[in-house]
C-alpha positions as CSV (number, residue, x, y, z in Angstrom):
1,M,-12.7,27.7,26.2
2,S,-13.8,31.3,25.3
3,E,-11.7,34.4,26.0
4,A,-14.3,35.5,28.6
5,S,-13.6,32.4,30.7
6,Q,-9.9,31.4,30.2
7,H,-8.5,28.9,32.6
8,F,-5.1,29.2,34.2
9,D,-3.2,27.2,36.8
10,V,-2.5,30.4,38.8
11,A,-3.9,33.9,38.7
12,V,-1.7,36.7,40.2
13,V,-3.5,40.0,41.0
14,G,-1.2,43.0,41.4
15,G,1.4,44.6,39.2
16,G,3.9,45.9,41.8
17,P,7.2,44.2,42.6
18,A,5.4,41.5,44.6
19,G,2.9,40.6,41.8
20,L,5.6,40.7,39.1
21,A,7.9,38.5,41.1
22,A,5.1,36.1,41.9
23,A,4.0,35.8,38.3
24,M,7.6,35.3,37.1
25,A,8.5,32.7,39.8
26,V,5.3,30.6,39.4
27,A,5.6,30.6,35.6
28,D,9.1,29.1,36.0
29,T,7.5,26.1,37.7
30,G,5.8,25.3,34.3
31,A,2.4,26.7,35.5
32,C,0.2,28.7,33.1
33,V,-0.2,32.1,34.8
34,A,-2.6,35.0,34.4
35,L,-1.3,38.4,35.6
36,I,-4.1,40.8,36.4
37,A,-2.8,44.3,36.7
38,P,-2.9,47.7,35.0
39,R,0.4,49.2,34.1
40,P,1.8,51.1,37.0
41,G,1.5,54.9,36.6
42,V,2.9,56.4,39.8
43,D,6.6,57.2,40.1
44,D,8.3,55.7,43.2
45,W,11.5,57.3,44.3
46,R,12.1,54.9,47.2
47,T,14.8,52.2,47.2
48,T,14.7,48.6,48.4
49,A,17.5,46.8,50.3
50,L,17.8,43.4,48.8
51,L,19.5,41.1,51.4
52,G,21.3,37.9,50.6
53,G,18.4,35.5,50.1
54,S,16.5,38.0,47.9
55,V,19.5,38.5,45.6
56,A,19.8,34.8,45.2
57,F,16.1,34.6,44.3
58,L,16.6,37.2,41.5
59,E,19.8,35.5,40.3
60,R,17.9,32.2,40.1
61,H,15.2,33.7,37.9
62,G,17.6,35.7,35.6
63,V,16.7,39.2,36.9
64,W,19.8,40.1,38.8
65,A,22.0,40.7,35.8
66,D,19.8,43.7,34.9
67,L,20.3,45.2,38.4
68,E,23.8,44.3,39.5
69,G,25.5,47.2,37.7
70,I,23.3,49.9,39.3
71,A,22.9,48.3,42.7
72,A,24.8,49.8,45.7
73,P,26.5,47.1,47.9
74,L,25.8,46.9,51.6
75,R,28.8,45.7,53.5
76,N,28.1,47.2,56.9
77,M,25.1,48.3,58.9
78,R,25.6,50.7,61.8
79,L,23.0,51.6,64.5
80,V,23.5,54.9,66.3
81,D,21.4,56.0,69.4
82,A,20.8,59.6,68.6
83,S,18.3,60.1,71.4
84,S,18.8,62.2,74.5
85,R,17.4,59.7,76.9
86,L,19.0,58.6,80.2
87,F,19.6,55.1,79.1
88,R,21.2,55.2,75.6
89,A,22.2,52.2,73.6
90,P,25.8,52.0,72.4
91,D,26.7,52.4,68.8
92,V,26.9,49.0,67.0
93,T,28.3,48.2,63.6
94,F,27.5,44.9,62.0
95,E,30.0,43.7,59.3
96,A,29.0,41.1,56.7
97,R,32.5,39.5,56.8
98,E,31.7,38.4,60.4
99,I,29.3,35.8,59.1
100,G,31.4,34.8,56.1
101,R,29.7,37.1,53.6
102,E,31.2,39.7,51.4
103,L,28.0,41.7,51.5
104,F,24.7,41.7,53.3
105,G,23.1,42.6,50.0
106,Y,22.4,45.6,47.7
107,N,20.2,48.7,47.7
108,V,18.3,49.2,44.5
109,A,16.0,52.0,43.3
110,N,12.4,50.8,43.0
111,G,12.0,52.1,39.4
112,P,14.7,49.9,37.9
113,L,13.6,47.0,40.1
114,V,10.1,47.1,38.8
115,A,11.4,47.6,35.2
116,A,13.6,44.5,35.5
117,L,10.8,42.4,36.9
118,S,8.4,43.7,34.2
119,D,11.0,42.6,31.5
120,A,11.2,39.2,33.1
121,V,7.4,38.8,33.0
122,A,7.4,39.9,29.3
123,A,10.1,37.3,28.5
124,R,7.8,34.6,29.7
125,A,4.9,35.5,27.4
126,D,4.5,31.8,26.5
127,R,3.5,31.1,30.1
128,I,2.1,34.5,31.4
129,V,-0.9,36.2,30.0
130,R,-1.3,39.8,31.2
131,F,-4.7,41.3,31.7
132,E,-4.4,45.1,31.9
133,A,-7.6,45.4,33.9
134,L,-8.7,45.8,37.5
135,F,-9.9,42.9,39.7
136,Q,-13.5,43.3,40.6
137,T,-15.1,40.1,41.9
138,L,-14.1,36.6,43.2
139,D,-16.3,33.5,43.2
140,Q,-14.9,30.4,44.9
141,R,-18.0,28.3,44.9
142,G,-17.0,25.9,42.1
143,D,-14.0,23.7,41.5
144,V,-12.0,26.8,40.4
145,A,-11.8,30.4,41.4
146,L,-13.5,32.8,39.0
147,L,-12.2,36.4,38.9
148,G,-14.3,39.1,37.3
149,L,-12.3,41.9,35.7
150,S,-13.2,45.5,34.9
151,S,-12.7,44.6,31.2
152,G,-15.7,42.3,31.4
153,E,-13.6,39.2,31.1
154,T,-13.6,36.3,33.6
155,V,-10.4,34.5,34.5
156,A,-10.7,31.0,36.0
157,A,-7.7,29.7,38.1
158,S,-6.9,26.8,40.4
159,L,-5.0,29.1,42.7
160,V,-5.1,32.9,43.2
161,I,-2.2,34.9,44.5
162,A,-3.2,38.2,46.0
163,A,-0.3,40.6,45.6
164,D,-2.5,43.8,45.3
165,G,-1.1,45.7,48.3
166,R,-2.3,46.9,51.7
167,N,-5.9,47.6,50.5
168,S,-6.1,44.3,48.7
169,G,-9.4,43.8,47.0
170,V,-8.8,40.0,46.6
171,R,-8.1,39.7,50.4
172,K,-11.4,41.4,51.1
173,A,-13.3,39.3,48.6
174,A,-11.8,36.2,50.1
175,G,-13.2,37.2,53.5
176,I,-9.8,37.5,55.2
177,D,-9.7,40.1,58.1
178,V,-6.7,42.0,59.2
179,K,-5.4,43.3,62.5
180,S,-4.1,46.8,61.9
181,W,-2.5,49.6,64.0
182,S,-1.0,53.0,63.5
183,Y,2.0,54.9,64.8
184,P,2.4,58.7,65.5
185,Q,4.8,58.8,62.6
186,E,5.3,59.7,59.0
187,A,8.2,59.1,56.7
188,L,10.0,61.4,54.4
189,V,11.8,59.6,51.6
190,L,14.3,61.1,49.1
191,A,17.8,60.7,47.7
192,L,20.8,62.9,48.2
193,S,24.5,63.3,47.3
194,H,27.2,64.0,49.8
195,S,30.8,65.0,49.9
196,E,32.1,62.1,52.1
197,P,32.0,58.4,51.1
198,H,29.5,56.1,52.7
199,R,31.9,53.2,52.5
200,D,29.1,50.8,51.7
201,T,27.7,51.4,55.1
202,S,24.0,51.9,56.0
203,V,23.5,54.1,59.1
204,E,20.3,54.0,61.1
205,F,20.1,56.9,63.7
206,H,17.6,56.0,66.4
207,T,15.7,59.0,67.8
208,E,12.8,59.3,70.2
209,A,10.5,59.7,67.2
210,G,11.8,56.9,65.1
211,P,14.8,55.9,62.9
212,F,16.6,58.3,60.5
213,T,18.2,56.0,58.0
214,L,20.8,56.7,55.3
215,V,21.4,53.8,52.9
216,P,24.1,53.7,50.1
217,H,22.6,54.5,46.7
218,G,25.7,54.6,44.5
219,R,29.0,56.4,44.7
220,G,28.6,59.6,46.7
221,R,24.8,59.1,47.1
222,S,22.5,57.8,49.7
223,S,18.8,57.3,50.1
224,L,17.1,58.7,53.2
225,V,14.1,57.3,55.1
226,W,13.3,59.8,57.9
227,M,10.6,58.7,60.3
228,D,9.3,61.3,62.7
229,R,6.2,62.9,64.1
230,P,3.9,64.1,61.4
231,E,4.3,67.7,62.2
232,V,8.1,67.4,62.0
233,I,7.9,65.7,58.7
234,A,5.5,68.4,57.4
235,R,7.9,71.2,58.5
236,A,10.9,69.4,56.9
237,N,9.0,68.8,53.6
238,G,8.1,72.5,53.5
239,L,11.8,73.5,53.4
240,D,13.5,74.3,50.1
241,D,16.2,71.8,49.0
242,A,19.1,73.8,50.4
243,A,17.6,74.2,53.8
244,L,16.4,70.6,53.9
245,A,19.9,69.4,53.1
246,L,21.3,71.4,56.0
247,E,18.8,69.9,58.3
248,I,19.6,66.4,57.2
249,E,23.3,67.1,57.6
250,R,22.7,68.4,61.1
251,R,20.6,65.4,62.1
252,S,23.2,63.0,60.8
253,G,26.0,64.7,62.6
254,S,27.7,65.6,59.3
255,A,28.6,61.9,59.0
256,L,28.6,62.1,55.2
257,G,29.8,65.7,54.9
258,V,28.0,68.3,52.8
259,M,24.7,67.1,51.4
260,T,22.6,68.0,48.4
261,V,19.0,66.9,47.9
262,D,18.9,65.6,44.3
263,S,15.5,63.8,44.0
264,P,11.8,64.5,44.4
265,R,10.4,63.9,47.9
266,Q,7.7,61.5,49.0
267,R,5.8,61.4,52.3
268,W,4.3,58.2,53.6
269,P,2.1,57.5,56.7
270,I,3.5,54.8,59.0
271,S,1.2,52.0,60.1
272,G,1.2,48.2,60.5
273,F,-1.1,45.3,59.9
274,Q,-1.2,41.6,59.6
275,A,-3.8,39.4,57.9
276,R,-5.4,37.0,60.4
277,R,-5.0,34.2,57.9
278,L,-2.6,33.9,54.9
279,A,-5.0,31.9,52.8
280,S,-8.6,31.1,52.3
281,G,-10.1,28.6,49.8
282,R,-7.9,28.9,46.7
283,V,-6.5,32.3,47.6
284,V,-3.1,33.0,49.2
285,L,-1.7,36.4,50.3
286,V,1.8,37.6,49.5
287,G,3.6,40.9,50.3
288,E,1.6,43.8,51.5
289,A,-1.6,42.0,50.9
290,A,-0.6,39.9,53.9
291,H,1.6,42.1,56.1
292,G,2.9,45.7,56.5
293,F,5.2,47.4,59.0
294,P,7.5,50.3,59.3
295,P,10.6,50.5,57.1
296,I,13.1,49.3,59.7
297,G,15.9,46.8,59.3
298,A,15.3,46.3,55.6
299,Q,12.7,43.5,56.3
300,G,9.7,44.4,54.1
301,F,10.4,43.3,50.6
302,N,12.7,40.5,51.7
303,L,9.8,39.0,53.6
304,T,7.7,39.4,50.5
305,L,10.2,37.5,48.4
306,R,10.2,34.7,51.0
307,D,6.4,34.6,50.5
308,V,6.8,34.3,46.8
309,E,9.5,31.6,47.1
310,R,7.2,29.5,49.3
311,V,4.4,29.8,46.8
312,E,6.8,28.9,44.0
313,D,7.9,25.7,45.9
314,I,4.4,24.7,46.7
315,V,3.1,25.2,43.2
316,R,6.1,23.3,41.7
317,S,5.4,20.3,44.0
318,A,1.7,20.4,43.3
319,M,2.3,20.6,39.5
320,H,4.6,17.6,39.7
321,L,2.1,15.6,41.7
322,S,-0.9,16.5,39.6
323,G,0.8,15.5,36.3
324,S,-1.7,16.4,33.6
325,K,-4.5,16.9,36.1
326,R,-5.6,20.2,37.5
327,L,-3.6,21.9,40.3
328,D,-5.2,21.4,43.7
329,G,-5.4,25.0,44.7
330,E,-7.1,24.5,48.0
331,K,-4.4,22.2,49.2
332,A,-1.7,24.5,48.0
333,A,-3.3,27.4,49.9
334,R,-3.5,25.4,53.1
335,D,0.1,24.4,52.7
336,Y,1.1,28.0,52.2
337,D,-0.7,29.3,55.2
338,K,0.9,26.7,57.4
339,A,4.4,27.3,56.0
340,R,4.4,31.1,56.2
341,R,2.6,31.7,59.4
342,F,5.6,31.6,61.8
343,D,8.0,33.8,59.7
344,V,5.4,36.4,58.9
345,S,4.2,36.7,62.5
346,G,7.7,36.8,63.9
347,R,8.9,39.5,61.5
348,V,5.8,41.7,62.0
349,A,6.0,41.4,65.8
350,G,9.8,42.1,65.8
351,V,9.7,45.2,63.7
352,D,6.7,46.5,65.7
353,L,8.5,45.9,69.0
354,L,11.6,47.7,67.8
355,N,9.7,50.7,66.6
356,R,7.7,51.0,69.8
357,S,10.8,50.6,71.8
358,L,12.1,53.8,70.1
359,L,8.9,55.7,70.8
360,S,8.4,54.5,74.4
361,D,9.1,56.6,77.4
362,V,8.8,53.6,79.7
363,L,12.1,53.2,81.5
364,P,12.3,49.3,81.6
365,M,11.8,49.2,77.8
366,Q,14.6,51.7,77.3
367,I,16.9,49.7,79.6
368,A,16.0,46.4,77.8
369,R,16.7,48.0,74.4
370,A,20.1,49.4,75.5
371,T,21.1,46.2,77.1
372,G,20.2,44.2,74.0
373,L,22.3,46.4,71.8
374,M,25.2,46.3,74.3
375,L,25.1,42.5,74.1
376,A,25.1,42.7,70.3
377,R,28.1,44.9,70.5
378,D,30.1,42.9,73.0
379,L,29.1,39.2,72.5
380,G,30.1,37.6,69.2
381,P,27.5,34.8,69.2
382,V,24.7,37.4,69.8
383,R,26.1,39.6,67.0
384,R,26.2,36.7,64.5
385,L,22.8,35.5,65.4
386,L,21.3,38.9,64.8
387,M,23.0,39.2,61.5
388,R,22.0,35.8,60.3
389,V,18.4,36.0,61.4
390,G,17.7,39.7,61.0
391,L,20.1,41.5,58.7
392,A,20.9,38.6,56.4
393,G,17.2,38.1,55.7
394,R,17.3,34.4,56.7
């Protein structure tokens, strides 16, 4: 077959963490994989909390060894109601040891995470061919999917994994619609050092405008995700580093002592969406091609890796059944859509509800939220259920 129409078992579109993880995992099933993605060129100063199941995934594929030495352990997660509302929720601290774990997981900078995944992809060059081109067209009318690239090449694949983000071109080409919504919020993201130890504890301050979250990022350092009204974030971003550090210290009640901003800053709009289907024809959606929601409760990338794990399992089973025959991509896509629908819908709805409960002035919602956290503080079975289902990523 000519270079202009190479055939692969699976084509992965997207070179971010989701696409790299998908290409690596699917290649480890024995599939021949095309990775379609230009090299990333934008610095990302954010961090990602990898909870238990995600760490196990990276260990299984030989990636975790490159990250373990620079990852910050997460032993405890504390929720603080920093609002001034009439019905305030009690402070609640969840400890991993309560569910028999040493840690909930680790916090890792996105730069090293992407680098480790990129190295894993490169180490599988016998099974992954990288096309440093942009996806342009999709044709699913034949017995394979044909992907047209900006380089002029055409890639044929039995199954296509769309991992190309919120504005996924593959999702649009496959005719999959999304339900989307916005919030009156932006996020300011940065890293800082502080004089008091964080004791491996992530602290999420809940305010009327959203969460203000400090996550361990090494000894004496934390990463900050500050969600607030756009005008508040704009004012904060306009401060110099010293003034901004004082404002962060004030908003955190000096919980970590004297603070120093020691990274560039990034601003992000806050919105949510969910694809109405997770598959169409031979195309499946993973990560932010399928779902997006506010950075609350460390759910985003952990949900993405569960998408990838399910694709991996389905492809492995399909490859085993097909033997030397071609992978049945349409069946694999149908199986994926059925398998992931409940988890994705539940997580998207749960994070959306939590964020709206912070923003809402409706008294019954405030009472319900405060009551729920009171039960989580006082009732062991409720605490453990929340940790296993929400915080532990499973």
